[in-house]
N, C-alpha and C positions, 0 to 999 in steps of 0.2 A: 281739322278738328273743329267740331261744333262747340260753341260755349254752352254752358248749362242753361242760361237765361234764354238763349236764342231758341231752344227747343221746346220751351213751354208756351202755351197760349196765354193770353191776358187773364182769362179766367182761371187757369191752372195757378198762375203766379199770385192772384189774389188768395186762393185756396191755401197756397203754401205759406204766405205771409200770415194769414189768420191762424193756421196751425202752429207756426213758429211763436206767434205772439201768445197764443193760449199756453204753449209749453212753458214759455219763460214765465207768465204769470203764474202758472201752477207751481213751479219751481220756487219762485219768491214767496208764495203763500206757504208753502211746505216748510221753508226755512224760517219765516216768521213764526208759524204755529210752534215749530219745534224749540225755537229760541225762547218763546214766552210760555212755555209749557209749565203750568203750575206756578206762575209768577203772579200771585195775587194776595192780598191781605184783607182780612175782615176789619171791621171798625175797632175791634177790641185789641187787635195785635199791634205791637210797636215795631217799627222797622228794625232790621238788624243792626246792632250797634248802639241803640238807644237805651239808656238806662231807665227802667221801669219806676224807680223811686224819684227820679227827677220829675216825672210828670205830675205825681201827687204831692211832692214836697213843697210846692209853691202855693198850695191852697191856704186860705185864711183860717186861723185857728177858731173862728166864730161858727164855722160851718158844722152842722149836725154830722155825727158819724153814723154809719150804718152798721147794724149789728145782724148777722146771719145766724139763725137758730137752727 
């Protein structure tokens, strides 16, 4: 019986290693993109579990209020 590595030339071994590395990298990139899909917040949004009143409750009373017409 021949070993699998013994039947490949050094050039073929390099090609196989590069292809395997590319496949692993593609799989890890796919997992990363699926895991972080839609996981972003704009500057106006609070993180989940934060109280929106807490952010504005600590402001000084001397600040001007904004009125939207």
